[in-house]
C-alpha positions in Angstrom: 16.0 -1.2 -0.3 15.4 0.1 -3.8 11.7 -0.7 -4.9 11.1 -1.1 -8.8 7.4 -1.1 -9.8 5.3 -0.7 -12.9 1.8 -1.1 -14.0 0.4 -4.1 -15.9 0.7 -2.5 -19.6 4.2 -1.1 -19.0 3.1 2.5 -19.8 4.3 3.5 -16.2 7.6 2.5 -14.4 8.5 3.9 -11.0 11.1 3.3 -8.3 11.8 4.6 -4.7 13.9 3.8 -1.7 12.1 2.0 1.3 13.3 1.6 4.6 10.4 -0.5 5.3 9.8 -2.8 2.5 8.0 -5.8 4.0 4.5 -6.4 2.6 2.8 -7.3 5.9 0.0 -5.0 6.2 -3.3 -6.0 4.8 -6.0 -3.5 4.5 -9.7 -4.4 4.2 -11.1 -0.9 4.1 -13.5 -0.3 1.0 -11.1 2.1 -0.7 -8.2 -0.4 -0.8 -10.4 -3.4 -1.4 -12.2 -1.7 -4.4 -9.2 0.1 -6.0 -6.6 -2.6 -5.6 -7.7 -5.5 -3.6 -8.8 -8.3 -5.8 -8.6 -10.8 -2.9 -10.6 -8.5 -0.5 -7.6 -6.6 0.7 -4.6 -4.5 -0.7 -1.0 -4.4 0.7 0.7 -1.0 0.7 4.4 -0.7 1.5 6.5 2.4 2.5 8.7 4.5 0.3 10.4 7.9 0.5 8.7 10.3 -1.7 11.9 12.3 -2.3 13.4 9.2 -4.0 10.6 8.7 -6.3 11.5 8.4 -10.0 8.8 7.8 -12.6 8.9 6.9 -16.3 5.7 7.5 -18.2 4.2 10.0 -15.8 1.9 11.2 -18.4 0.0 8.1 -18.2 -0.8 8.4 -14.4 -4.3 9.4 -13.1 -5.2 10.4 -9.6 -8.1 9.2 -7.7 -8.8 11.4 -4.6 -10.7 9.4 -1.8 -13.5 10.9 0.5 -13.2 10.9 4.2 -15.9 9.2 6.4 -17.5 12.7 6.5 -17.9 12.7 2.8 -15.3 15.5 2.3 -12.3 15.0 0.1 -9.5 13.6 2.1 -5.6 14.3 1.4 -5.2 10.8 0.2 -4.5 10.2 -3.5 -4.3 7.0 -5.1 -2.2 7.0 -8.3 -3.0 4.5 -11.0 -2.1 3.9 -14.7 -4.8 5.6 -16.9 -4.3 2.9 -19.6 -4.5 -0.3 -17.9 -6.0 0.8 -14.3 -3.1 -0.7 -12.3 -2.9 0.7 -8.7 0.6 2.2 -8.3 0.9 4.1 -4.9 -1.0 6.1 -2.6 0.1 9.7 -1.4 -1.4 11.4 1.5 -0.8 15.1 2.2 -0.6 14.6 5.7 2.7 12.8 5.3 4.4 14.3 2.3 7.7 12.6 2.9 6.1 9.3 2.1 4.3 7.2 -0.7 2.7 3.9 -0.2 3.4 1.6 -3.2 0.9 -1.2 -3.5 2.9 -4.4 -3.2 1.1 -5.5 -6.1 2.8 -3.2 -8.5 6.4 -3.8 -7.2 8.4 -5.9 -9.5 11.4 -6.1 -7.1 11.8 -9.3 -5.1 10.2 -8.2 -1.6 11.1 -9.7 1.7 8.5 -12.2 3.1 6.9 -11.3 6.4 7.1 -13.6 9.4 3.7 -12.2 10.3 1.0 -10.2 8.8 -1.3 -7.3 10.2 -5.0 -7.6 9.1 -6.4 -4.0 9.6 -9.8 -2.4 8.9 -11.5 -5.8 9.2 -14.7 -3.9 10.3 -15.2 -3.0 6.7 -14.5 -6.3 5.0 -17.5 -7.9 3.2 -18.9 -11.4 4.4 -17.3 -13.1 1.5 -13.8 -12.3 2.4 -12.2 -15.1 4.6 -9.0 -13.7 6.0 -6.2 -16.1 6.3 -5.0 -15.4 9.9 -2.0 -17.3 11.1 -1.4 -17.7 14.8 1.5 -15.1 14.8 -0.8 -12.5 13.0 -2.4 -9.3 14.6 -5.8 -8.3 13.6 -7.6 -5.0 13.9 -11.1 -3.8 13.4 -9.7 -0.4 12.4 -6.0 1.0 12.6 -3.2 -1.1 14.0 -1.6 -0.1 17.4 1.7 0.4 15.7 3.1 2.3 12.7 4.7 0.6 9.7 8.1 1.9 11.2 7.5 0.3 14.7 6.3 -3.0 13.1 9.7 -3.2 11.2 11.6 -2.3 14.4 9.8 -4.7 16.5 10.3 -7.7 13.9 14.0 -6.6 13.3 13.0 -5.7 9.6 14.7 -2.2 9.7 16.8 -1.2 6.8 18.6 2.2 6.3 
């Protein structure tokens, strides 16, 4: 699926191909929550970095996160320097991928039949996850990859 995305002010527009476009994975870690998650979590989806096309790239800023040990990680969060909209995450450990924030996608995304709630160990007390009976929950990372989730739920696209 071709994903089309943008920031709030329109200074940045981007697109990429995604074999796994279902916005099912809700991350409650402090990084996602504080940089993109107004409801206490952020939703990232997957895109192929080689297909990324950007308009207004001069308006993109990068926030490099820190690992749990305090050192800089390979994770970079791209956001609009004008309006602050979170756009996508890039991690040097997986250079073939980008992870757009579902909130930045303008394309009509598929609706997940179930959600995965991850990094619940880091959610603040005020956040009350809406966990449905078919949802999976994890204190840290889930036990399946984004690709494996799409295969299991039959949401695979080429």
